[in-house]
PAKOLKOL-910264 format. One record per residue (C-alpha): chain; x, y negated, z negated. Coordinates in nm, 4 decimals. Each point is the difference from the previous one (the first is absolute). Layout:
! residues N
+-------+----------+----------+----------+
: chain :       xx :       yy :       zz :
+-------+----------+----------+----------+
:     A :        X :        Y :        Z :
...
+-------+----------+----------+----------+
This chain:
! residues 447
+-------+----------+----------+----------+
: chain :       xx :       yy :       zz :
+-------+----------+----------+----------+
:     A :   0.7359 :   2.9630 :  -0.0411 :
:     A :   0.0341 :   0.3791 :  -0.0981 :
:     A :   0.2204 :   0.0581 :  -0.2862 :
:     A :  -0.0460 :  -0.3341 :  -0.1693 :
:     A :  -0.1498 :  -0.0466 :  -0.3402 :
:     A :  -0.3809 :  -0.0871 :  -0.0132 :
:     A :   0.0475 :  -0.0665 :  -0.3918 :
:     A :  -0.1120 :  -0.3691 :  -0.0615 :
:     A :   0.0776 :   0.0425 :  -0.3742 :
:     A :   0.3359 :  -0.1589 :   0.0135 :
:     A :  -0.1123 :  -0.2878 :   0.2210 :
:     A :  -0.3118 :  -0.0700 :  -0.2421 :
:     A :   0.2304 :   0.0027 :  -0.3015 :
:     A :   0.2440 :  -0.2502 :   0.1753 :
:     A :  -0.2901 :  -0.2509 :   0.0929 :
:     A :  -0.1561 :   0.0473 :  -0.3250 :
:     A :   0.3281 :  -0.0900 :  -0.1719 :
:     A :   0.0092 :  -0.3488 :   0.1700 :
:     A :  -0.3728 :  -0.0822 :  -0.0806 :
:     A :  -0.1555 :   0.0661 :   0.3368 :
:     A :  -0.3781 :   0.0314 :   0.0021 :
:     A :  -0.1872 :   0.3159 :   0.0404 :
:     A :  -0.1470 :  -0.1448 :   0.3365 :
:     A :   0.3659 :  -0.0376 :   0.1270 :
:     A :   0.1035 :   0.3393 :  -0.0929 :
:     A :  -0.3102 :   0.1526 :   0.1734 :
:     A :   0.0550 :  -0.1985 :   0.2984 :
:     A :   0.3662 :   0.1158 :   0.0245 :
:     A :  -0.1023 :   0.3572 :  -0.0690 :
:     A :  -0.2017 :  -0.0276 :   0.3099 :
:     A :   0.2879 :  -0.1137 :   0.1926 :
:     A :   0.2273 :   0.2799 :  -0.1492 :
:     A :  -0.2661 :   0.2632 :   0.1034 :
:     A :  -0.0158 :  -0.1140 :   0.3492 :
:     A :   0.3846 :  -0.0042 :   0.0277 :
:     A :   0.0210 :   0.3399 :  -0.1321 :
:     A :  -0.2735 :   0.1706 :   0.1906 :
:     A :  -0.0038 :   0.1051 :   0.3665 :
:     A :  -0.2285 :  -0.2903 :   0.0747 :
:     A :   0.1347 :  -0.2016 :   0.2938 :
:     A :   0.0649 :  -0.3737 :  -0.0831 :
:     A :   0.0062 :  -0.0770 :   0.3670 :
:     A :  -0.2830 :  -0.1304 :   0.2225 :
:     A :   0.0408 :   0.1146 :   0.3573 :
:     A :  -0.1198 :  -0.1814 :   0.2933 :
:     A :  -0.2320 :   0.3028 :   0.0699 :
:     A :  -0.1958 :  -0.0861 :  -0.3232 :
:     A :  -0.0798 :  -0.3593 :   0.0730 :
:     A :  -0.1520 :  -0.2180 :   0.2584 :
:     A :   0.0520 :  -0.3925 :   0.0372 :
:     A :  -0.1831 :  -0.2009 :  -0.2520 :
:     A :  -0.3540 :  -0.0538 :   0.0740 :
:     A :  -0.2687 :  -0.2464 :  -0.1366 :
:     A :   0.2605 :  -0.2748 :  -0.0840 :
:     A :  -0.2053 :  -0.3312 :  -0.0432 :
:     A :   0.1373 :  -0.3337 :   0.0652 :
:     A :   0.0640 :  -0.2336 :  -0.2855 :
:     A :  -0.1149 :  -0.3158 :   0.1883 :
:     A :  -0.3403 :   0.1524 :   0.0976 :
:     A :  -0.0546 :   0.0903 :  -0.3823 :
:     A :   0.0974 :  -0.3318 :  -0.1566 :
:     A :  -0.1873 :  -0.2010 :   0.2664 :
:     A :  -0.3354 :   0.1380 :  -0.1136 :
:     A :   0.0697 :  -0.0262 :  -0.3669 :
:     A :  -0.0410 :  -0.2949 :  -0.2502 :
:     A :   0.2540 :  -0.0462 :  -0.2694 :
:     A :  -0.0252 :   0.2206 :  -0.2973 :
:     A :  -0.1816 :  -0.1647 :  -0.2964 :
:     A :   0.1311 :  -0.0401 :  -0.3615 :
:     A :  -0.1620 :   0.3035 :  -0.1026 :
:     A :   0.1811 :   0.2238 :   0.2555 :
:     A :   0.3385 :  -0.1747 :  -0.0820 :
:     A :  -0.0763 :   0.0712 :  -0.3793 :
:     A :  -0.0133 :   0.3646 :   0.0838 :
:     A :   0.3174 :  -0.0014 :   0.1977 :
:     A :   0.3739 :   0.0702 :  -0.0864 :
:     A :   0.2918 :  -0.1021 :   0.2045 :
:     A :   0.2726 :   0.2520 :  -0.0377 :
:     A :   0.3585 :  -0.0368 :   0.1071 :
:     A :   0.2645 :   0.2633 :   0.0324 :
:     A :   0.2809 :  -0.1584 :  -0.1521 :
:     A :   0.2434 :   0.2846 :  -0.0888 :
:     A :   0.2696 :  -0.0858 :   0.2599 :
:     A :   0.3391 :  -0.1472 :  -0.0547 :
:     A :   0.1690 :  -0.1975 :   0.2510 :
:     A :   0.3208 :   0.2151 :   0.0019 :
:     A :   0.0025 :   0.0391 :   0.3687 :
:     A :   0.0219 :  -0.3899 :   0.0432 :
:     A :   0.2537 :  -0.0474 :  -0.2950 :
:     A :  -0.2369 :  -0.0618 :  -0.2818 :
:     A :   0.0206 :   0.1698 :  -0.3439 :
:     A :  -0.3572 :  -0.1216 :  -0.0933 :
:     A :  -0.3721 :   0.0497 :   0.1060 :
:     A :  -0.0158 :  -0.0763 :   0.3756 :
:     A :  -0.3027 :  -0.2133 :  -0.0833 :
:     A :   0.2358 :  -0.2553 :  -0.1551 :
:     A :   0.1489 :  -0.0860 :   0.3375 :
:     A :  -0.0389 :  -0.3681 :   0.0724 :
:     A :  -0.1908 :  -0.0560 :   0.3278 :
:     A :  -0.0008 :  -0.3540 :  -0.0263 :
:     A :   0.2073 :  -0.2271 :  -0.2301 :
:     A :  -0.1154 :   0.0898 :  -0.3633 :
:     A :  -0.2740 :   0.2236 :   0.1372 :
:     A :   0.0018 :   0.3842 :  -0.0334 :
:     A :  -0.2316 :   0.2877 :   0.1067 :
:     A :  -0.1420 :   0.0026 :  -0.3415 :
:     A :  -0.0512 :  -0.3599 :  -0.0045 :
:     A :  -0.2343 :   0.0442 :   0.3168 :
:     A :  -0.1730 :   0.2963 :  -0.1457 :
:     A :  -0.1009 :  -0.1947 :  -0.3122 :
:     A :  -0.0889 :  -0.3102 :   0.2066 :
:     A :  -0.2255 :   0.2166 :   0.2081 :
:     A :  -0.1856 :   0.1589 :  -0.3026 :
:     A :  -0.0199 :  -0.3478 :  -0.1692 :
:     A :  -0.1695 :  -0.1214 :   0.3155 :
:     A :  -0.2559 :   0.2596 :   0.0083 :
:     A :  -0.0710 :  -0.0694 :  -0.3576 :
:     A :  -0.0666 :  -0.3685 :   0.0757 :
:     A :  -0.1995 :   0.0774 :   0.3033 :
:     A :  -0.2313 :   0.2684 :  -0.1999 :
:     A :  -0.0049 :  -0.1843 :  -0.3295 :
:     A :   0.0701 :   0.3242 :  -0.1800 :
:     A :   0.2688 :   0.2387 :  -0.0825 :
:     A :   0.1491 :   0.1900 :   0.2826 :
:     A :   0.2447 :   0.2866 :  -0.1054 :
:     A :   0.3706 :   0.0504 :   0.0941 :
:     A :   0.1679 :   0.3234 :  -0.0585 :
:     A :   0.3770 :   0.0466 :   0.0777 :
:     A :   0.1351 :   0.3494 :   0.0247 :
:     A :   0.3522 :  -0.0408 :  -0.1242 :
:     A :   0.2642 :   0.2438 :  -0.0280 :
:     A :   0.2386 :   0.0593 :  -0.2857 :
:     A :   0.2504 :  -0.2044 :   0.2172 :
:     A :  -0.2245 :  -0.2997 :   0.0624 :
:     A :  -0.1880 :  -0.0176 :  -0.3220 :
:     A :   0.2012 :  -0.2223 :  -0.2126 :
:     A :   0.0875 :  -0.2406 :   0.2651 :
:     A :  -0.3441 :  -0.0467 :   0.1316 :
:     A :  -0.1389 :  -0.0567 :  -0.3404 :
:     A :   0.2728 :  -0.2562 :  -0.0928 :
:     A :  -0.0841 :  -0.1891 :   0.3071 :
:     A :  -0.3542 :   0.0011 :  -0.0667 :
:     A :   0.0367 :  -0.1881 :  -0.3174 :
:     A :  -0.0294 :  -0.3265 :   0.1991 :
:     A :  -0.3530 :   0.1132 :   0.0471 :
:     A :  -0.1004 :   0.0674 :  -0.3511 :
:     A :  -0.2772 :  -0.2299 :  -0.0359 :
:     A :  -0.1932 :   0.1829 :   0.2629 :
:     A :   0.0470 :   0.3324 :  -0.1635 :
:     A :   0.2689 :   0.1331 :   0.2602 :
:     A :   0.2689 :   0.0548 :  -0.2605 :
:     A :  -0.1851 :   0.2486 :  -0.2010 :
:     A :   0.1025 :   0.3588 :   0.1027 :
:     A :  -0.3426 :   0.1361 :  -0.1107 :
:     A :  -0.1647 :  -0.2170 :   0.2571 :
:     A :   0.1991 :   0.0279 :   0.2993 :
:     A :   0.2584 :   0.2946 :  -0.0078 :
:     A :  -0.0436 :   0.3731 :   0.0861 :
:     A :   0.3141 :   0.1993 :  -0.0246 :
:     A :   0.1046 :   0.2301 :   0.3074 :
:     A :   0.0838 :   0.3535 :  -0.1137 :
:     A :   0.3451 :   0.1806 :   0.0670 :
:     A :   0.0498 :   0.3564 :   0.0977 :
:     A :   0.2892 :   0.2533 :  -0.0268 :
:     A :   0.2250 :   0.0646 :   0.2708 :
:     A :  -0.0161 :   0.3770 :   0.0796 :
:     A :   0.3053 :   0.2189 :   0.0817 :
:     A :  -0.0442 :   0.1341 :   0.3440 :
:     A :   0.0863 :   0.3572 :  -0.1016 :
:     A :  -0.2324 :   0.0467 :  -0.2888 :
:     A :  -0.2478 :  -0.2965 :   0.0019 :
:     A :   0.0855 :  -0.0546 :  -0.3509 :
:     A :   0.0802 :  -0.3312 :  -0.1442 :
:     A :   0.3506 :  -0.1081 :   0.0780 :
:     A :   0.2446 :  -0.0811 :  -0.2818 :
:     A :   0.2745 :  -0.2772 :   0.0606 :
:     A :   0.1499 :  -0.0835 :  -0.3503 :
:     A :   0.2187 :  -0.2513 :   0.1593 :
:     A :  -0.2798 :  -0.2398 :   0.0904 :
:     A :  -0.3210 :   0.1560 :  -0.1441 :
:     A :  -0.2075 :  -0.2957 :   0.1774 :
:     A :   0.0893 :   0.1676 :   0.3326 :
:     A :  -0.2027 :   0.3211 :  -0.1120 :
:     A :  -0.3150 :  -0.2143 :   0.0960 :
:     A :  -0.1435 :  -0.1560 :   0.2848 :
:     A :  -0.3167 :  -0.2057 :   0.1183 :
:     A :  -0.3032 :   0.2027 :   0.1102 :
:     A :  -0.1061 :  -0.2169 :   0.2701 :
:     A :  -0.2883 :  -0.2473 :  -0.0063 :
:     A :  -0.2375 :   0.3086 :   0.0019 :
:     A :   0.0553 :  -0.0272 :  -0.3704 :
:     A :  -0.2221 :  -0.2901 :  -0.0165 :
:     A :  -0.2868 :   0.2555 :  -0.0635 :
:     A :   0.1478 :   0.1905 :  -0.2901 :
:     A :   0.1312 :  -0.3231 :  -0.1512 :
:     A :  -0.3599 :  -0.1454 :   0.0069 :
:     A :  -0.1166 :   0.2973 :  -0.1849 :
:     A :   0.2848 :   0.0568 :  -0.2483 :
:     A :   0.0419 :  -0.3529 :  -0.0845 :
:     A :  -0.3811 :  -0.0380 :  -0.0930 :
:     A :  -0.0302 :  -0.2729 :   0.2596 :
:     A :  -0.2735 :   0.1928 :   0.2034 :
:     A :  -0.2211 :   0.0089 :  -0.2912 :
:     A :   0.0773 :  -0.3387 :  -0.1159 :
:     A :  -0.0885 :  -0.1531 :   0.3161 :
:     A :  -0.3315 :   0.1937 :   0.0554 :
:     A :  -0.1070 :  -0.0682 :  -0.3523 :
:     A :   0.0449 :  -0.3792 :   0.0798 :
:     A :  -0.2139 :   0.0466 :   0.3115 :
:     A :   0.2622 :  -0.0103 :   0.2612 :
:     A :  -0.0738 :   0.2126 :   0.2995 :
:     A :   0.2216 :  -0.1321 :   0.3027 :
:     A :   0.3914 :   0.0427 :   0.0220 :
:     A :   0.1872 :  -0.1928 :   0.2569 :
:     A :   0.3627 :   0.1866 :  -0.0009 :
:     A :   0.2995 :  -0.1324 :   0.1941 :
:     A :   0.3835 :  -0.0409 :  -0.0381 :
:     A :   0.1318 :  -0.2940 :  -0.1830 :
:     A :   0.2301 :  -0.0716 :   0.2823 :
:     A :  -0.2529 :  -0.0191 :   0.2775 :
:     A :  -0.1095 :  -0.3778 :  -0.0042 :
:     A :  -0.2686 :   0.0790 :   0.2650 :
:     A :  -0.1868 :   0.2083 :  -0.2476 :
:     A :  -0.2191 :  -0.2734 :  -0.1058 :
:     A :  -0.3531 :   0.0680 :  -0.1698 :
:     A :  -0.2750 :  -0.0952 :   0.2668 :
:     A :  -0.3172 :  -0.0817 :  -0.1760 :
:     A :  -0.2186 :   0.0772 :   0.3190 :
:     A :   0.1597 :   0.3417 :   0.0426 :
:     A :  -0.0544 :   0.0622 :  -0.3848 :
:     A :  -0.3614 :  -0.0610 :   0.0653 :
:     A :  -0.0174 :   0.2425 :   0.3062 :
:     A :   0.1893 :   0.2579 :  -0.2147 :
:     A :  -0.2492 :  -0.0289 :  -0.2902 :
:     A :  -0.2934 :   0.0242 :   0.2196 :
:     A :   0.1378 :   0.2558 :   0.2361 :
:     A :  -0.0208 :   0.2859 :  -0.2647 :
:     A :   0.3500 :   0.1391 :   0.1307 :
:     A :   0.2052 :   0.1516 :  -0.2933 :
:     A :   0.3207 :  -0.0703 :   0.1608 :
:     A :   0.1129 :  -0.2252 :   0.2669 :
:     A :   0.3503 :  -0.0204 :   0.1690 :
:     A :   0.1274 :  -0.3022 :   0.1677 :
:     A :   0.1879 :   0.1083 :   0.3322 :
:     A :   0.1456 :  -0.2000 :   0.2867 :
:     A :   0.0980 :   0.0762 :   0.3491 :
:     A :   0.3522 :   0.1852 :   0.0196 :
:     A :   0.2766 :  -0.1730 :   0.1880 :
:     A :   0.3544 :   0.1372 :   0.1162 :
:     A :   0.1113 :  -0.1174 :  -0.3316 :
:     A :  -0.2396 :   0.2110 :  -0.1860 :
:     A :   0.0668 :   0.3550 :   0.1752 :
:     A :   0.1500 :   0.1269 :  -0.3325 :
:     A :  -0.2875 :  -0.1077 :  -0.2039 :
:     A :  -0.2698 :   0.2242 :  -0.1195 :
:     A :  -0.3061 :  -0.0080 :   0.2177 :
:     A :  -0.3681 :   0.0666 :  -0.0331 :
:     A :  -0.1530 :   0.3124 :   0.1523 :
:     A :  -0.3143 :   0.1908 :   0.0054 :
:     A :   0.0185 :   0.3728 :  -0.1409 :
:     A :  -0.1660 :   0.2104 :   0.2872 :
:     A :  -0.1346 :   0.2604 :  -0.2679 :
:     A :  -0.2550 :  -0.2472 :  -0.1594 :
:     A :   0.0384 :  -0.3382 :   0.1723 :
:     A :   0.1462 :  -0.1466 :  -0.3281 :
:     A :   0.2499 :  -0.3053 :   0.0431 :
:     A :   0.3567 :   0.0774 :  -0.1272 :
:     A :   0.3407 :  -0.1445 :  -0.0487 :
:     A :   0.2844 :   0.1746 :   0.1910 :
:     A :   0.3694 :  -0.1169 :  -0.1326 :
:     A :   0.2990 :   0.0842 :   0.2152 :
:     A :   0.1232 :   0.2225 :  -0.2899 :
:     A :  -0.3246 :   0.2126 :   0.0618 :
:     A :   0.0630 :   0.0393 :   0.3681 :
:     A :   0.1478 :   0.3166 :   0.1539 :
:     A :   0.3210 :  -0.0835 :   0.1983 :
:     A :  -0.1555 :   0.1084 :   0.3260 :
:     A :  -0.2933 :  -0.2514 :  -0.0417 :
:     A :   0.2373 :  -0.2940 :  -0.0858 :
:     A :  -0.0493 :  -0.1343 :   0.3570 :
:     A :  -0.3734 :   0.0197 :  -0.0208 :
:     A :   0.0093 :  -0.1693 :  -0.3647 :
:     A :   0.1973 :  -0.2816 :   0.1635 :
:     A :  -0.2673 :  -0.0421 :   0.3054 :
:     A :  -0.1404 :  -0.3250 :  -0.0914 :
:     A :  -0.2505 :   0.0222 :   0.2877 :
:     A :  -0.1427 :   0.3099 :  -0.1699 :
:     A :   0.0325 :  -0.0599 :  -0.3439 :
:     A :  -0.0627 :  -0.3605 :  -0.0037 :
:     A :  -0.0767 :  -0.1099 :  -0.3638 :
:     A :   0.2435 :  -0.0093 :  -0.3100 :
:     A :  -0.0714 :  -0.0481 :  -0.3594 :
:     A :   0.0718 :  -0.3462 :  -0.1301 :
:     A :  -0.0356 :   0.1406 :  -0.3771 :
:     A :  -0.2827 :  -0.2490 :  -0.0633 :
:     A :  -0.2688 :   0.2197 :  -0.1376 :
:     A :  -0.3468 :  -0.0894 :  -0.1426 :
:     A :  -0.1253 :   0.2746 :  -0.2376 :
:     A :  -0.3314 :   0.0379 :  -0.1867 :
:     A :   0.1192 :   0.0790 :  -0.3538 :
:     A :  -0.3252 :   0.1899 :  -0.0981 :
:     A :   0.0277 :   0.2228 :   0.3023 :
:     A :   0.3694 :   0.0628 :  -0.0994 :
:     A :  -0.0977 :   0.1022 :  -0.3336 :
:     A :  -0.2909 :   0.2243 :   0.1290 :
:     A :   0.2704 :   0.1712 :   0.2323 :
:     A :   0.2476 :   0.0498 :  -0.2723 :
:     A :  -0.2710 :   0.1255 :  -0.2428 :
:     A :  -0.0811 :   0.2623 :   0.2588 :
:     A :   0.3625 :   0.1074 :   0.0669 :
:     A :   0.1357 :   0.0296 :  -0.3409 :
:     A :   0.1268 :  -0.3403 :  -0.0179 :
:     A :   0.2612 :   0.0320 :   0.2993 :
:     A :  -0.0202 :  -0.1425 :   0.3422 :
:     A :   0.1637 :   0.2925 :   0.2034 :
:     A :   0.1948 :  -0.2255 :   0.2305 :
:     A :   0.2286 :   0.1589 :   0.2667 :
:     A :   0.3620 :   0.0160 :  -0.1233 :
:     A :   0.2994 :  -0.1550 :   0.1438 :
:     A :   0.3096 :   0.1895 :  -0.0667 :
:     A :   0.3390 :  -0.1730 :   0.0184 :
:     A :   0.3307 :   0.1707 :  -0.0323 :
:     A :   0.2690 :  -0.2220 :  -0.1791 :
:     A :   0.2807 :   0.0460 :  -0.2107 :
:     A :  -0.0462 :  -0.0607 :  -0.3875 :
:     A :   0.2524 :  -0.2817 :   0.0171 :
:     A :  -0.0730 :  -0.1854 :   0.3196 :
:     A :   0.3513 :  -0.1312 :   0.0109 :
:     A :   0.1751 :   0.3317 :  -0.0287 :
:     A :  -0.0875 :   0.2399 :   0.3035 :
:     A :   0.1741 :   0.2873 :  -0.2120 :
:     A :  -0.2560 :  -0.0139 :  -0.2732 :
:     A :  -0.2912 :   0.2334 :  -0.0408 :
:     A :  -0.2571 :   0.0177 :   0.2726 :
:     A :  -0.3284 :  -0.0801 :  -0.1277 :
:     A :  -0.3795 :  -0.0496 :   0.1298 :
:     A :  -0.1663 :  -0.3344 :  -0.0716 :
:     A :  -0.3649 :   0.0455 :   0.0283 :
:     A :  -0.2088 :  -0.2943 :   0.1214 :
:     A :  -0.3683 :  -0.0823 :   0.0726 :
:     A :  -0.1574 :  -0.2947 :   0.2117 :
:     A :  -0.3010 :  -0.1740 :  -0.1400 :
:     A :  -0.1361 :  -0.0487 :   0.3357 :
:     A :  -0.0099 :   0.3780 :   0.0605 :
:     A :  -0.3150 :   0.0023 :  -0.2347 :
:     A :  -0.1976 :  -0.0886 :   0.2989 :
:     A :  -0.0324 :   0.3700 :   0.0748 :
:     A :  -0.1626 :   0.0464 :  -0.3392 :
:     A :  -0.2976 :  -0.2275 :   0.0237 :
:     A :  -0.3095 :   0.0802 :   0.2259 :
:     A :  -0.1072 :  -0.3221 :   0.1453 :
:     A :   0.3592 :  -0.1315 :  -0.0152 :
:     A :   0.0541 :  -0.2703 :   0.2840 :
:     A :   0.2806 :  -0.1804 :   0.1774 :
:     A :   0.0028 :  -0.3583 :   0.1308 :
:     A :   0.2467 :  -0.1395 :   0.2534 :
:     A :   0.1075 :  -0.3326 :  -0.1309 :
:     A :   0.2012 :  -0.2862 :   0.1516 :
:     A :   0.3768 :   0.0471 :  -0.0309 :
:     A :   0.0001 :  -0.2898 :  -0.2152 :
:     A :  -0.1184 :   0.1924 :  -0.2883 :
:     A :   0.3148 :   0.2122 :   0.0350 :
:     A :   0.2944 :  -0.2161 :  -0.0845 :
:     A :   0.2374 :   0.1924 :  -0.2367 :
:     A :   0.3413 :  -0.1041 :  -0.0711 :
:     A :   0.2448 :   0.2986 :   0.0408 :
:     A :   0.3177 :  -0.1929 :   0.1290 :
:     A :   0.1682 :  -0.3504 :   0.0073 :
:     A :  -0.1541 :  -0.0359 :   0.3425 :
:     A :  -0.3448 :   0.0158 :  -0.1494 :
:     A :   0.1047 :  -0.2148 :  -0.2779 :
:     A :   0.1637 :  -0.2801 :   0.2454 :
:     A :  -0.3583 :  -0.0075 :   0.1887 :
:     A :  -0.1904 :  -0.0511 :  -0.3364 :
:     A :   0.2564 :  -0.2878 :  -0.1016 :
:     A :  -0.0331 :  -0.1748 :   0.3131 :
:     A :  -0.2654 :  -0.2486 :   0.1149 :
:     A :  -0.1502 :   0.2582 :   0.2163 :
:     A :  -0.1875 :   0.1189 :  -0.2948 :
:     A :  -0.2258 :  -0.2363 :  -0.2125 :
:     A :  -0.0964 :   0.0579 :  -0.3689 :
:     A :  -0.2632 :  -0.2106 :  -0.1583 :
:     A :  -0.0663 :  -0.0969 :  -0.3610 :
:     A :  -0.2134 :   0.3111 :  -0.0483 :
:     A :   0.2566 :   0.2254 :   0.1024 :
:     A :  -0.1304 :   0.0981 :   0.3310 :
:     A :   0.2342 :   0.0769 :   0.2958 :
:     A :  -0.0681 :  -0.1046 :   0.3620 :
:     A :   0.2086 :  -0.0534 :   0.3069 :
:     A :   0.0556 :  -0.3487 :   0.1019 :
:     A :  -0.2356 :  -0.1040 :   0.2833 :
:     A :   0.2953 :  -0.0426 :   0.2412 :
:     A :   0.0588 :   0.3725 :  -0.0180 :
:     A :  -0.3313 :   0.0603 :   0.1769 :
:     A :  -0.0821 :   0.3092 :  -0.2265 :
:     A :   0.3104 :   0.1843 :   0.0970 :
:     A :   0.2855 :   0.0120 :  -0.2509 :
:     A :   0.3529 :  -0.0663 :   0.1356 :
:     A :   0.2248 :   0.3176 :   0.0114 :
:     A :   0.3023 :  -0.0445 :  -0.2170 :
:     A :   0.2822 :   0.2460 :   0.0472 :
:     A :   0.3130 :  -0.0435 :  -0.2286 :
:     A :   0.2794 :   0.2226 :   0.0456 :
:     A :  -0.0474 :   0.2367 :  -0.2974 :
:     A :   0.3487 :   0.0175 :  -0.1123 :
:     A :   0.0765 :  -0.3747 :  -0.0006 :
:     A :  -0.3268 :  -0.0874 :  -0.1659 :
:     A :  -0.1036 :   0.3006 :  -0.2016 :
:     A :   0.0013 :  -0.1824 :  -0.3366 :
:     A :  -0.2174 :  -0.2914 :  -0.1030 :
:     A :   0.3075 :  -0.2007 :  -0.0995 :
:     A :   0.1047 :   0.0071 :   0.3681 :
:     A :  -0.2965 :  -0.2181 :   0.0891 :
:     A :   0.1295 :  -0.2763 :  -0.1959 :
:     A :   0.2826 :  -0.0116 :   0.2162 :
:     A :  -0.1915 :   0.0393 :   0.3201 :
:     A :  -0.2479 :  -0.2982 :  -0.0900 :
:     A :  -0.3632 :  -0.0248 :   0.1071 :
:     A :  -0.0768 :  -0.1570 :   0.3381 :
:     A :  -0.3259 :  -0.1081 :   0.1330 :
:     A :  -0.1659 :   0.2978 :   0.1650 :
:     A :  -0.3521 :  -0.1018 :   0.0687 :
:     A :   0.0741 :  -0.0499 :   0.3866 :
:     A :   0.2055 :   0.3503 :   0.0163 :
:     A :  -0.1168 :   0.2905 :   0.1650 :
:     A :   0.3236 :   0.2027 :  -0.0863 :
:     A :   0.3047 :  -0.0686 :  -0.1891 :
:     A :   0.2952 :   0.2383 :  -0.0186 :
:     A :   0.3112 :  -0.0647 :  -0.1980 :
:     A :   0.2824 :   0.2490 :   0.0625 :
:     A :   0.3112 :  -0.2038 :  -0.1547 :
:     A :   0.0752 :  -0.2083 :  -0.3002 :
:     A :  -0.1738 :  -0.3264 :   0.0478 :
:     A :  -0.1244 :  -0.3146 :  -0.1847 :
:     A :  -0.3256 :  -0.1875 :   0.0738 :
:     A :  -0.0772 :  -0.3375 :  -0.1243 :
:     A :  -0.3081 :  -0.0206 :  -0.2313 :
:     A :  -0.3184 :  -0.0145 :   0.2407 :
:     A :   0.2231 :  -0.0091 :   0.3215 :
:     A :  -0.2427 :  -0.0076 :   0.2758 :
:     A :   0.0067 :   0.3133 :   0.2184 :
:     A :  -0.2419 :   0.1075 :   0.2806 :
:     A :  -0.0642 :   0.3059 :   0.2274 :
:     A :   0.2269 :   0.2857 :  -0.0027 :
:     A :   0.3206 :  -0.0658 :  -0.1859 :
:     A :   0.3106 :   0.2290 :  -0.0229 :
:     A :   0.3005 :  -0.0934 :  -0.2155 :
+-------+----------+----------+----------+
């Protein structure tokens, strides 16, 4: 990166100009310093070994009683809710997608927390990490839960930060007068740490006696609070626990857990951090067997202690993406978009652990194929907002493969219809079709 400016002042001024916190600015300063230095942002195969010491979820919860009211009172459920469903044709928060008629992701998140409150007979905290794009939609929707306090921003919302896109040749903030909004980009979910500090939420939660945070993506319906695991986590003394699950052929491109040879510390490696020559080994699912579900358990007191000791900054690995400032114009200026991953913080904590969970705890909705499965009778959702596969599935979710060109947008599912899938092993639809509601299917079905 020789010849590029190391002057951060213009970046700082730009971030201050839109009201970003000192914590957000300092975190981005770290990312820019890594980018502009001669430090490698890659993790080679020679530096790591396959993950060690990964414990089994079933073994841990089998020996643990449910958490009591005192533990639940000390817990916050955090949902990353910054994503728009643009890839599926939505112009609103992805969590407002309907999963069942009249029921969205957000409804289920609220129902789960309401259920925890009823079980415990006490207040259980919910915190949504919204983005500038999802905040208004989300809070407007939550007005229907006003009587339970979910419609008050001060009770439930933490805003994700944004960071400047940097010109590739100078590492200075890009200027794009035609659309100044395009001068900014999301900083990745690693932003949760500066967001907690800069918003005041970390201090607020700790002052209220909250010690334990369960963090997950709002579009992962499998990420449900398990009170037995909460007790195990509270009693384990671990500062940070990552839920991982076994990789399959479908997960070859996803980040995997590894052990750093230098010190035996567990780390996360994303494909963007893998040297090109090592990609075949990165994709070797028999060697690197576990991937990050983005379900994390964090001790907030340990987090504060770590941040206090490191100048308020979580020194996460930096993921560098090369884009154009206008994604729709390949001729527009080339920029770096810098991201961090929240799971990468596993490398920061001595005593951090990983637990291998059943695949049922990783049930994200990224495509219309995922959404069709959720809308079908193969997935059951109870009054407490908890999701489970129908008994007929035998614990294995049907594989749904819709042609991505025909069924890319949510509206296309209305044309397709929702058949019965609870007896299906695999459904592939490669041409325009229409199922009647609940049409019974079984085994392997190809259209």
